[in-house]
Structures are given as C-alpha cells and as structure tokens.
mmJSON file of the N, C-alpha and C atoms, coordinates in Angstrom:
{"data_MODEL":{"atom_site":{
"group_PDB":["ATOM","ATOM","ATOM","ATOM","ATOM","ATOM","ATOM","ATOM","ATOM","ATOM","ATOM","ATOM","ATOM","ATOM","ATOM","ATOM","ATOM","ATOM","ATOM","ATOM","ATOM","ATOM","ATOM","ATOM","ATOM","ATOM","ATOM","ATOM","ATOM","ATOM","ATOM","ATOM","ATOM","ATOM","ATOM","ATOM","ATOM","ATOM","ATOM","ATOM","ATOM","ATOM","ATOM","ATOM","ATOM","ATOM","ATOM","ATOM","ATOM","ATOM","ATOM","ATOM","ATOM","ATOM","ATOM","ATOM","ATOM","ATOM","ATOM","ATOM","ATOM","ATOM","ATOM","ATOM","ATOM","ATOM","ATOM","ATOM","ATOM","ATOM","ATOM","ATOM","ATOM","ATOM","ATOM","ATOM","ATOM","ATOM","ATOM","ATOM","ATOM","ATOM","ATOM","ATOM","ATOM","ATOM","ATOM","ATOM","ATOM","ATOM","ATOM","ATOM","ATOM","ATOM","ATOM","ATOM","ATOM","ATOM","ATOM","ATOM","ATOM","ATOM","ATOM","ATOM","ATOM","ATOM","ATOM","ATOM","ATOM","ATOM","ATOM","ATOM","ATOM","ATOM","ATOM","ATOM","ATOM","ATOM","ATOM","ATOM","ATOM","ATOM","ATOM","ATOM","ATOM","ATOM","ATOM","ATOM","ATOM","ATOM","ATOM","ATOM","ATOM","ATOM","ATOM","ATOM","ATOM","ATOM","ATOM","ATOM","ATOM","ATOM","ATOM","ATOM","ATOM","ATOM","ATOM","ATOM","ATOM","ATOM","ATOM","ATOM","ATOM","ATOM","ATOM","ATOM","ATOM","ATOM","ATOM","ATOM","ATOM","ATOM","ATOM","ATOM","ATOM","ATOM","ATOM","ATOM","ATOM","ATOM","ATOM","ATOM","ATOM","ATOM","ATOM","ATOM","ATOM","ATOM","ATOM","ATOM","ATOM","ATOM","ATOM","ATOM","ATOM","ATOM","ATOM","ATOM","ATOM","ATOM","ATOM","ATOM","ATOM","ATOM","ATOM","ATOM","ATOM","ATOM","ATOM","ATOM","ATOM","ATOM","ATOM","ATOM","ATOM","ATOM","ATOM"],
"id":[1,2,3,4,5,6,7,8,9,10,11,12,13,14,15,16,17,18,19,20,21,22,23,24,25,26,27,28,29,30,31,32,33,34,35,36,37,38,39,40,41,42,43,44,45,46,47,48,49,50,51,52,53,54,55,56,57,58,59,60,61,62,63,64,65,66,67,68,69,70,71,72,73,74,75,76,77,78,79,80,81,82,83,84,85,86,87,88,89,90,91,92,93,94,95,96,97,98,99,100,101,102,103,104,105,106,107,108,109,110,111,112,113,114,115,116,117,118,119,120,121,122,123,124,125,126,127,128,129,130,131,132,133,134,135,136,137,138,139,140,141,142,143,144,145,146,147,148,149,150,151,152,153,154,155,156,157,158,159,160,161,162,163,164,165,166,167,168,169,170,171,172,173,174,175,176,177,178,179,180,181,182,183,184,185,186,187,188,189,190,191,192,193,194,195,196,197,198,199,200,201,202,203,204,205,206,207],
"type_symbol":["N","C","C","N","C","C","N","C","C","N","C","C","N","C","C","N","C","C","N","C","C","N","C","C","N","C","C","N","C","C","N","C","C","N","C","C","N","C","C","N","C","C","N","C","C","N","C","C","N","C","C","N","C","C","N","C","C","N","C","C","N","C","C","N","C","C","N","C","C","N","C","C","N","C","C","N","C","C","N","C","C","N","C","C","N","C","C","N","C","C","N","C","C","N","C","C","N","C","C","N","C","C","N","C","C","N","C","C","N","C","C","N","C","C","N","C","C","N","C","C","N","C","C","N","C","C","N","C","C","N","C","C","N","C","C","N","C","C","N","C","C","N","C","C","N","C","C","N","C","C","N","C","C","N","C","C","N","C","C","N","C","C","N","C","C","N","C","C","N","C","C","N","C","C","N","C","C","N","C","C","N","C","C","N","C","C","N","C","C","N","C","C","N","C","C","N","C","C","N","C","C","N","C","C","N","C","C"],
"label_atom_id":["N","CA","C","N","CA","C","N","CA","C","N","CA","C","N","CA","C","N","CA","C","N","CA","C","N","CA","C","N","CA","C","N","CA","C","N","CA","C","N","CA","C","N","CA","C","N","CA","C","N","CA","C","N","CA","C","N","CA","C","N","CA","C","N","CA","C","N","CA","C","N","CA","C","N","CA","C","N","CA","C","N","CA","C","N","CA","C","N","CA","C","N","CA","C","N","CA","C","N","CA","C","N","CA","C","N","CA","C","N","CA","C","N","CA","C","N","CA","C","N","CA","C","N","CA","C","N","CA","C","N","CA","C","N","CA","C","N","CA","C","N","CA","C","N","CA","C","N","CA","C","N","CA","C","N","CA","C","N","CA","C","N","CA","C","N","CA","C","N","CA","C","N","CA","C","N","CA","C","N","CA","C","N","CA","C","N","CA","C","N","CA","C","N","CA","C","N","CA","C","N","CA","C","N","CA","C","N","CA","C","N","CA","C","N","CA","C","N","CA","C","N","CA","C","N","CA","C","N","CA","C","N","CA","C","N","CA","C","N","CA","C"],
"label_alt_id":[null,null,null,null,null,null,null,null,null,null,null,null,null,null,null,null,null,null,null,null,null,null,null,null,null,null,null,null,null,null,null,null,null,null,null,null,null,null,null,null,null,null,null,null,null,null,null,null,null,null,null,null,null,null,null,null,null,null,null,null,null,null,null,null,null,null,null,null,null,null,null,null,null,null,null,null,null,null,null,null,null,null,null,null,null,null,null,null,null,null,null,null,null,null,null,null,null,null,null,null,null,null,null,null,null,null,null,null,null,null,null,null,null,null,null,null,null,null,null,null,null,null,null,null,null,null,null,null,null,null,null,null,null,null,null,null,null,null,null,null,null,null,null,null,null,null,null,null,null,null,null,null,null,null,null,null,null,null,null,null,null,null,null,null,null,null,null,null,null,null,null,null,null,null,null,null,null,null,null,null,null,null,null,null,null,null,null,null,null,null,null,null,null,null,null,null,null,null,null,null,null,null,null,null,null,null,null],
"label_comp_id":["MET","MET","MET","SER","SER","SER","GLU","GLU","GLU","ASP","ASP","ASP","ALA","ALA","ALA","PHE","PHE","PHE","LYS","LYS","LYS","ARG","ARG","ARG","LEU","LEU","LEU","SER","SER","SER","TYR","TYR","TYR","SER","SER","SER","LEU","LEU","LEU","ASN","ASN","ASN","GLN","GLN","GLN","LEU","LEU","LEU","PHE","PHE","PHE","ASN","ASN","ASN","THR","THR","THR","ILE","ILE","ILE","SER","SER","SER","ASN","ASN","ASN","LEU","LEU","LEU","ASP","ASP","ASP","GLU","GLU","GLU","ARG","ARG","ARG","ASP","ASP","ASP","GLN","GLN","GLN","ARG","ARG","ARG","SER","SER","SER","LEU","LEU","LEU","MET","MET","MET","ILE","ILE","ILE","LEU","LEU","LEU","ARG","ARG","ARG","SER","SER","SER","GLN","GLN","GLN","LEU","LEU","LEU","ILE","ILE","ILE","ARG","ARG","ARG","THR","THR","THR","LEU","LEU","LEU","TYR","TYR","TYR","TRP","TRP","TRP","ALA","ALA","ALA","ASP","ASP","ASP","ARG","ARG","ARG","CYS","CYS","CYS","LEU","LEU","LEU","THR","THR","THR","ASP","ASP","ASP","LEU","LEU","LEU","ARG","ARG","ARG","LEU","LEU","LEU","ARG","ARG","ARG","GLY","GLY","GLY","GLU","GLU","GLU","GLY","GLY","GLY","LYS","LYS","LYS","ARG","ARG","ARG","GLU","GLU","GLU","SER","SER","SER","GLY","GLY","GLY","ASP","ASP","ASP","GLN","GLN","GLN","GLN","GLN","GLN","LYS","LYS","LYS","SER","SER","SER","THR","THR","THR"],
"label_asym_id":["A","A","A","A","A","A","A","A","A","A","A","A","A","A","A","A","A","A","A","A","A","A","A","A","A","A","A","A","A","A","A","A","A","A","A","A","A","A","A","A","A","A","A","A","A","A","A","A","A","A","A","A","A","A","A","A","A","A","A","A","A","A","A","A","A","A","A","A","A","A","A","A","A","A","A","A","A","A","A","A","A","A","A","A","A","A","A","A","A","A","A","A","A","A","A","A","A","A","A","A","A","A","A","A","A","A","A","A","A","A","A","A","A","A","A","A","A","A","A","A","A","A","A","A","A","A","A","A","A","A","A","A","A","A","A","A","A","A","A","A","A","A","A","A","A","A","A","A","A","A","A","A","A","A","A","A","A","A","A","A","A","A","A","A","A","A","A","A","A","A","A","A","A","A","A","A","A","A","A","A","A","A","A","A","A","A","A","A","A","A","A","A","A","A","A","A","A","A","A","A","A","A","A","A","A","A","A"],
"label_entity_id":["1","1","1","1","1","1","1","1","1","1","1","1","1","1","1","1","1","1","1","1","1","1","1","1","1","1","1","1","1","1","1","1","1","1","1","1","1","1","1","1","1","1","1","1","1","1","1","1","1","1","1","1","1","1","1","1","1","1","1","1","1","1","1","1","1","1","1","1","1","1","1","1","1","1","1","1","1","1","1","1","1","1","1","1","1","1","1","1","1","1","1","1","1","1","1","1","1","1","1","1","1","1","1","1","1","1","1","1","1","1","1","1","1","1","1","1","1","1","1","1","1","1","1","1","1","1","1","1","1","1","1","1","1","1","1","1","1","1","1","1","1","1","1","1","1","1","1","1","1","1","1","1","1","1","1","1","1","1","1","1","1","1","1","1","1","1","1","1","1","1","1","1","1","1","1","1","1","1","1","1","1","1","1","1","1","1","1","1","1","1","1","1","1","1","1","1","1","1","1","1","1","1","1","1","1","1","1"],
"label_seq_id":[1,1,1,2,2,2,3,3,3,4,4,4,5,5,5,6,6,6,7,7,7,8,8,8,9,9,9,10,10,10,11,11,11,12,12,12,13,13,13,14,14,14,15,15,15,16,16,16,17,17,17,18,18,18,19,19,19,20,20,20,21,21,21,22,22,22,23,23,23,24,24,24,25,25,25,26,26,26,27,27,27,28,28,28,29,29,29,30,30,30,31,31,31,32,32,32,33,33,33,34,34,34,35,35,35,36,36,36,37,37,37,38,38,38,39,39,39,40,40,40,41,41,41,42,42,42,43,43,43,44,44,44,45,45,45,46,46,46,47,47,47,48,48,48,49,49,49,50,50,50,51,51,51,52,52,52,53,53,53,54,54,54,55,55,55,56,56,56,57,57,57,58,58,58,59,59,59,60,60,60,61,61,61,62,62,62,63,63,63,64,64,64,65,65,65,66,66,66,67,67,67,68,68,68,69,69,69],
"pdbx_PDB_ins_code":[null,null,null,null,null,null,null,null,null,null,null,null,null,null,null,null,null,null,null,null,null,null,null,null,null,null,null,null,null,null,null,null,null,null,null,null,null,null,null,null,null,null,null,null,null,null,null,null,null,null,null,null,null,null,null,null,null,null,null,null,null,null,null,null,null,null,null,null,null,null,null,null,null,null,null,null,null,null,null,null,null,null,null,null,null,null,null,null,null,null,null,null,null,null,null,null,null,null,null,null,null,null,null,null,null,null,null,null,null,null,null,null,null,null,null,null,null,null,null,null,null,null,null,null,null,null,null,null,null,null,null,null,null,null,null,null,null,null,null,null,null,null,null,null,null,null,null,null,null,null,null,null,null,null,null,null,null,null,null,null,null,null,null,null,null,null,null,null,null,null,null,null,null,null,null,null,null,null,null,null,null,null,null,null,null,null,null,null,null,null,null,null,null,null,null,null,null,null,null,null,null,null,null,null,null,null,null],
"Cartn_x":[59.404,58.859,58.643,59.787,59.751,59.632,59.975,60.085,58.507,57.716,56.353,55.6,55.975,55.37,55.423,56.731,57.386,56.117,56.404,55.886,54.281,53.827,52.688,52.209,52.66,53.326,53.288,54.074,54.532,52.741,52.692,50.999,49.84,49.727,48.231,48.52,50.049,49.959,49.84,49.835,49.529,48.258,47.768,45.962,45.517,45.796,45.446,45.494,46.467,46.51,46.142,45.666,45.023,43.72,42.864,41.476,41.687,42.721,42.046,42.227,42.676,42.322,41.571,41.195,40.078,38.619,39.05,37.351,37.125,35.044,33.899,33.249,33.638,33.127,32.054,30.979,29.363,29.12,30.094,29.43,29.955,29.058,29.244,30.739,30.095,31.116,32.679,32.928,33.949,34.517,34.024,34.354,34.721,33.726,34.05,35.261,35.57,36.672,38.146,38.397,38.941,39.294,37.848,37.897,38.761,38.392,39.171,40.992,41.063,42.153,43.109,42.818,42.915,43.627,42.704,42.938,43.86,43.793,44.647,46.12,46.395,47.662,48.061,47.152,47.959,48.465,47.704,47.83,49.362,49.389,50.593,51.93,51.245,52.251,52.967,51.773,52.125,53.076,53.172,53.674,55.106,55.122,56.632,57.091,56.578,57.402,58.06,56.699,57.017,57.997,58.076,59.499,60.847,60.748,61.899,61.985,61.212,62.027,62.148,61.678,61.92,63.174,63.995,65.48,66.153,65.847,66.507,66.915,66.063,66.116,67.197,66.755,67.754,69.186,69.481,70.958,71.916,70.659,71.148,71.807,71.116,70.899,71.968,72.128,73.935,74.807,74.649,75.854,76.024,74.865,75.534,75.811,75.684,76.382,77.861,77.969,79.383,80.083,79.716,80.667,80.794,80.166,80.053,80.919,81.249,81.874,83.798],
"Cartn_y":[101.645,101.939,101.439,102.102,102.031,100.671,99.521,98.199,97.631,98.343,97.471,98.37,98.968,100.074,99.167,99.048,98.343,97.167,96.293,94.799,94.857,96.199,95.687,96.453,97.511,97.873,96.424,96.031,94.636,93.556,93.375,92.58,93.511,94.338,94.864,94.748,95.389,95.814,93.318,92.758,91.209,90.653,91.699,91.736,91.738,92.742,93.684,93.499,92.285,92.036,90.528,89.594,88.362,89.544,90.226,90.486,91.344,91.25,92.189,90.721,89.718,88.326,88.15,87.606,87.09,88.169,89.287,90.525,89.958,90.311,90.489,91.731,91.844,93.836,93.428,92.205,92.374,92.657,92.045,91.921,93.28,93.287,94.95,94.629,93.45,93.195,93.399,92.174,92.009,93.928,94.643,96.154,96.689,96.766,97.002,96.513,95.489,94.719,95.628,95.682,96.37,97.739,98.21,99.736,100.092,99.186,98.821,98.15,97.768,97.402,98.592,99.532,100.21,101.161,101.158,102.724,102.749,101.322,100.602,101.108,99.976,100.04,101.51,102.63,103.864,104.278,104.006,104.324,104.531,103.059,101.863,102.808,103.299,103.768,104.644,105.506,107.028,107.588,106.089,106.178,105.768,104.451,104.437,105.433,106.322,107.587,108.829,108.791,109.849,109.5,108.084,108.067,107.788,107.653,107.554,108.886,109.923,111.581,111.985,111.765,111.745,111.57,110.432,110.061,110.482,110.579,111.784,112.748,113.17,114.874,114.957,113.569,113.611,113.002,112.459,112.873,113.23,114.686,115.831,116.432,116.605,117.587,116.621,115.267,115.736,115.541,115.702,116.087,117.548,117.995,119.58,119.805,119.276,119.551,119.355,117.967,117.768,118.953,118.844,120.335,121.181,122.037,122.879,122.623,121.545,121.814,121.52],
"Cartn_z":[99.903,99.198,98.041,97.218,95.42,95.339,95.877,95.944,95.415,96.88,96.815,95.76,95.439,94.641,92.709,92.571,91.5,91.53,93.252,92.984,92.279,93.189,92.454,91.534,90.768,89.518,88.587,88.714,87.615,88.187,89.202,89.489,88.22,89.155,87.693,86.863,86.024,84.505,84.294,85.016,84.831,84.387,85.846,85.543,84.945,84.394,83.107,82.107,81.123,80.55,80.318,82.013,81.727,81.644,81.974,81.397,80.783,79.363,78.654,77.803,77.796,77.151,76.815,78.121,78.348,78.006,77.618,77.514,76.84,76.599,76.378,75.989,74.607,75.13,75.551,75.003,75.598,77.564,77.417,78.644,80.003,80.671,81.143,82.803,83.232,84.135,84.19,82.355,82.301,82.41,81.429,81.035,82.669,83.625,84.656,85.265,84.898,85.755,85.479,83.463,83.285,83.155,83.883,84.335,85.708,86.607,88.151,87.97,86.964,86.711,85.929,85.058,84.264,85.665,86.468,87.138,88.452,88.527,89.791,89.282,87.794,86.97,87.291,86.809,86.615,87.549,88.837,89.742,90.626,90.758,90.418,89.565,88.364,87.303,87.644,88.656,88.829,90.387,91.065,92.155,92.188,90.881,90.671,89.62,88.838,88.36,89.364,90.48,91.269,91.95,92.794,93.412,92.505,91.675,90.505,90.225,90.544,90.0,91.512,92.857,93.864,94.136,93.527,93.832,92.894,91.189,91.05,91.076,91.934,92.324,93.958,94.639,95.695,95.128,93.841,93.698,93.394,92.675,92.104,93.181,93.649,95.444,96.31,96.302,96.419,96.025,94.789,93.77,93.512,94.143,93.876,95.106,96.687,97.842,97.49,96.835,96.879,96.101,95.007,94.483,95.024,96.088,96.814,97.791,98.903,99.734,99.125],
"occupancy":[1.0,1.0,1.0,1.0,1.0,1.0,1.0,1.0,1.0,1.0,1.0,1.0,1.0,1.0,1.0,1.0,1.0,1.0,1.0,1.0,1.0,1.0,1.0,1.0,1.0,1.0,1.0,1.0,1.0,1.0,1.0,1.0,1.0,1.0,1.0,1.0,1.0,1.0,1.0,1.0,1.0,1.0,1.0,1.0,1.0,1.0,1.0,1.0,1.0,1.0,1.0,1.0,1.0,1.0,1.0,1.0,1.0,1.0,1.0,1.0,1.0,1.0,1.0,1.0,1.0,1.0,1.0,1.0,1.0,1.0,1.0,1.0,1.0,1.0,1.0,1.0,1.0,1.0,1.0,1.0,1.0,1.0,1.0,1.0,1.0,1.0,1.0,1.0,1.0,1.0,1.0,1.0,1.0,1.0,1.0,1.0,1.0,1.0,1.0,1.0,1.0,1.0,1.0,1.0,1.0,1.0,1.0,1.0,1.0,1.0,1.0,1.0,1.0,1.0,1.0,1.0,1.0,1.0,1.0,1.0,1.0,1.0,1.0,1.0,1.0,1.0,1.0,1.0,1.0,1.0,1.0,1.0,1.0,1.0,1.0,1.0,1.0,1.0,1.0,1.0,1.0,1.0,1.0,1.0,1.0,1.0,1.0,1.0,1.0,1.0,1.0,1.0,1.0,1.0,1.0,1.0,1.0,1.0,1.0,1.0,1.0,1.0,1.0,1.0,1.0,1.0,1.0,1.0,1.0,1.0,1.0,1.0,1.0,1.0,1.0,1.0,1.0,1.0,1.0,1.0,1.0,1.0,1.0,1.0,1.0,1.0,1.0,1.0,1.0,1.0,1.0,1.0,1.0,1.0,1.0,1.0,1.0,1.0,1.0,1.0,1.0,1.0,1.0,1.0,1.0,1.0,1.0],
"B_iso_or_equiv":[0.0,0.0,0.0,0.0,0.0,0.0,0.0,0.0,0.0,0.0,0.0,0.0,0.0,0.0,0.0,0.0,0.0,0.0,0.0,0.0,0.0,0.0,0.0,0.0,0.0,0.0,0.0,0.0,0.0,0.0,0.0,0.0,0.0,0.0,0.0,0.0,0.0,0.0,0.0,0.0,0.0,0.0,0.0,0.0,0.0,0.0,0.0,0.0,0.0,0.0,0.0,0.0,0.0,0.0,0.0,0.0,0.0,0.0,0.0,0.0,0.0,0.0,0.0,0.0,0.0,0.0,0.0,0.0,0.0,0.0,0.0,0.0,0.0,0.0,0.0,0.0,0.0,0.0,0.0,0.0,0.0,0.0,0.0,0.0,0.0,0.0,0.0,0.0,0.0,0.0,0.0,0.0,0.0,0.0,0.0,0.0,0.0,0.0,0.0,0.0,0.0,0.0,0.0,0.0,0.0,0.0,0.0,0.0,0.0,0.0,0.0,0.0,0.0,0.0,0.0,0.0,0.0,0.0,0.0,0.0,0.0,0.0,0.0,0.0,0.0,0.0,0.0,0.0,0.0,0.0,0.0,0.0,0.0,0.0,0.0,0.0,0.0,0.0,0.0,0.0,0.0,0.0,0.0,0.0,0.0,0.0,0.0,0.0,0.0,0.0,0.0,0.0,0.0,0.0,0.0,0.0,0.0,0.0,0.0,0.0,0.0,0.0,0.0,0.0,0.0,0.0,0.0,0.0,0.0,0.0,0.0,0.0,0.0,0.0,0.0,0.0,0.0,0.0,0.0,0.0,0.0,0.0,0.0,0.0,0.0,0.0,0.0,0.0,0.0,0.0,0.0,0.0,0.0,0.0,0.0,0.0,0.0,0.0,0.0,0.0,0.0,0.0,0.0,0.0,0.0,0.0,0.0],
"pdbx_formal_charge":[null,null,null,null,null,null,null,null,null,null,null,null,null,null,null,null,null,null,null,null,null,null,null,null,null,null,null,null,null,null,null,null,null,null,null,null,null,null,null,null,null,null,null,null,null,null,null,null,null,null,null,null,null,null,null,null,null,null,null,null,null,null,null,null,null,null,null,null,null,null,null,null,null,null,null,null,null,null,null,null,null,null,null,null,null,null,null,null,null,null,null,null,null,null,null,null,null,null,null,null,null,null,null,null,null,null,null,null,null,null,null,null,null,null,null,null,null,null,null,null,null,null,null,null,null,null,null,null,null,null,null,null,null,null,null,null,null,null,null,null,null,null,null,null,null,null,null,null,null,null,null,null,null,null,null,null,null,null,null,null,null,null,null,null,null,null,null,null,null,null,null,null,null,null,null,null,null,null,null,null,null,null,null,null,null,null,null,null,null,null,null,null,null,null,null,null,null,null,null,null,null,null,null,null,null,null,null],
"auth_seq_id":[1,1,1,2,2,2,3,3,3,4,4,4,5,5,5,6,6,6,7,7,7,8,8,8,9,9,9,10,10,10,11,11,11,12,12,12,13,13,13,14,14,14,15,15,15,16,16,16,17,17,17,18,18,18,19,19,19,20,20,20,21,21,21,22,22,22,23,23,23,24,24,24,25,25,25,26,26,26,27,27,27,28,28,28,29,29,29,30,30,30,31,31,31,32,32,32,33,33,33,34,34,34,35,35,35,36,36,36,37,37,37,38,38,38,39,39,39,40,40,40,41,41,41,42,42,42,43,43,43,44,44,44,45,45,45,46,46,46,47,47,47,48,48,48,49,49,49,50,50,50,51,51,51,52,52,52,53,53,53,54,54,54,55,55,55,56,56,56,57,57,57,58,58,58,59,59,59,60,60,60,61,61,61,62,62,62,63,63,63,64,64,64,65,65,65,66,66,66,67,67,67,68,68,68,69,69,69],
"auth_comp_id":["MET","MET","MET","SER","SER","SER","GLU","GLU","GLU","ASP","ASP","ASP","ALA","ALA","ALA","PHE","PHE","PHE","LYS","LYS","LYS","ARG","ARG","ARG","LEU","LEU","LEU","SER","SER","SER","TYR","TYR","TYR","SER","SER","SER","LEU","LEU","LEU","ASN","ASN","ASN","GLN","GLN","GLN","LEU","LEU","LEU","PHE","PHE","PHE","ASN","ASN","ASN","THR","THR","THR","ILE","ILE","ILE","SER","SER","SER","ASN","ASN","ASN","LEU","LEU","LEU","ASP","ASP","ASP","GLU","GLU","GLU","ARG","ARG","ARG","ASP","ASP","ASP","GLN","GLN","GLN","ARG","ARG","ARG","SER","SER","SER","LEU","LEU","LEU","MET","MET","MET","ILE","ILE","ILE","LEU","LEU","LEU","ARG","ARG","ARG","SER","SER","SER","GLN","GLN","GLN","LEU","LEU","LEU","ILE","ILE","ILE","ARG","ARG","ARG","THR","THR","THR","LEU","LEU","LEU","TYR","TYR","TYR","TRP","TRP","TRP","ALA","ALA","ALA","ASP","ASP","ASP","ARG","ARG","ARG","CYS","CYS","CYS","LEU","LEU","LEU","THR","THR","THR","ASP","ASP","ASP","LEU","LEU","LEU","ARG","ARG","ARG","LEU","LEU","LEU","ARG","ARG","ARG","GLY","GLY","GLY","GLU","GLU","GLU","GLY","GLY","GLY","LYS","LYS","LYS","ARG","ARG","ARG","GLU","GLU","GLU","SER","SER","SER","GLY","GLY","GLY","ASP","ASP","ASP","GLN","GLN","GLN","GLN","GLN","GLN","LYS","LYS","LYS","SER","SER","SER","THR","THR","THR"],
"auth_asym_id":["A","A","A","A","A","A","A","A","A","A","A","A","A","A","A","A","A","A","A","A","A","A","A","A","A","A","A","A","A","A","A","A","A","A","A","A","A","A","A","A","A","A","A","A","A","A","A","A","A","A","A","A","A","A","A","A","A","A","A","A","A","A","A","A","A","A","A","A","A","A","A","A","A","A","A","A","A","A","A","A","A","A","A","A","A","A","A","A","A","A","A","A","A","A","A","A","A","A","A","A","A","A","A","A","A","A","A","A","A","A","A","A","A","A","A","A","A","A","A","A","A","A","A","A","A","A","A","A","A","A","A","A","A","A","A","A","A","A","A","A","A","A","A","A","A","A","A","A","A","A","A","A","A","A","A","A","A","A","A","A","A","A","A","A","A","A","A","A","A","A","A","A","A","A","A","A","A","A","A","A","A","A","A","A","A","A","A","A","A","A","A","A","A","A","A","A","A","A","A","A","A","A","A","A","A","A","A"],
"auth_atom_id":["N","CA","C","N","CA","C","N","CA","C","N","CA","C","N","CA","C","N","CA","C","N","CA","C","N","CA","C","N","CA","C","N","CA","C","N","CA","C","N","CA","C","N","CA","C","N","CA","C","N","CA","C","N","CA","C","N","CA","C","N","CA","C","N","CA","C","N","CA","C","N","CA","C","N","CA","C","N","CA","C","N","CA","C","N","CA","C","N","CA","C","N","CA","C","N","CA","C","N","CA","C","N","CA","C","N","CA","C","N","CA","C","N","CA","C","N","CA","C","N","CA","C","N","CA","C","N","CA","C","N","CA","C","N","CA","C","N","CA","C","N","CA","C","N","CA","C","N","CA","C","N","CA","C","N","CA","C","N","CA","C","N","CA","C","N","CA","C","N","CA","C","N","CA","C","N","CA","C","N","CA","C","N","CA","C","N","CA","C","N","CA","C","N","CA","C","N","CA","C","N","CA","C","N","CA","C","N","CA","C","N","CA","C","N","CA","C","N","CA","C","N","CA","C","N","CA","C","N","CA","C","N","CA","C","N","CA","C","N","CA","C"],
"pdbx_PDB_model_num":[1,1,1,1,1,1,1,1,1,1,1,1,1,1,1,1,1,1,1,1,1,1,1,1,1,1,1,1,1,1,1,1,1,1,1,1,1,1,1,1,1,1,1,1,1,1,1,1,1,1,1,1,1,1,1,1,1,1,1,1,1,1,1,1,1,1,1,1,1,1,1,1,1,1,1,1,1,1,1,1,1,1,1,1,1,1,1,1,1,1,1,1,1,1,1,1,1,1,1,1,1,1,1,1,1,1,1,1,1,1,1,1,1,1,1,1,1,1,1,1,1,1,1,1,1,1,1,1,1,1,1,1,1,1,1,1,1,1,1,1,1,1,1,1,1,1,1,1,1,1,1,1,1,1,1,1,1,1,1,1,1,1,1,1,1,1,1,1,1,1,1,1,1,1,1,1,1,1,1,1,1,1,1,1,1,1,1,1,1,1,1,1,1,1,1,1,1,1,1,1,1,1,1,1,1,1,1]
}}}
C-alpha cells in the first residue's frame, strides 16, 4: 500500500505544480482545478505520513519485543 500512496502523492504533486505554473487567477475554472488538486495532494500526503508513522510504531514494538526476550 505505501508504494502506491507514495506514487499517487508524487503524481498529485506533479499535477499541482503544473496547474500552478499555468494558473490564471482571473479564471474561476483554474482556481477550482487548483483547489481540487490541493485537496487530493493533501489526502495522499496524509496517507503517506500515516503509513510512515505506523511503520515506525511497528518497528518500535518489534524492538521492544526483542529487548524483553
């Protein structure tokens, strides 16, 4: 799952940067696209960070079990 989340985050960031590069502030459609891409990017960033946090907790628990045995 985490590889998929990181790929999607990378793709979403690339789309976001492309949209910002072509942004016309007066064009309402451009602003709506930017908003949508920002939301998508934040969603995938959250998924990646959650995955990293869970991995860190798993390693910590594994280390705690090894110390206790």
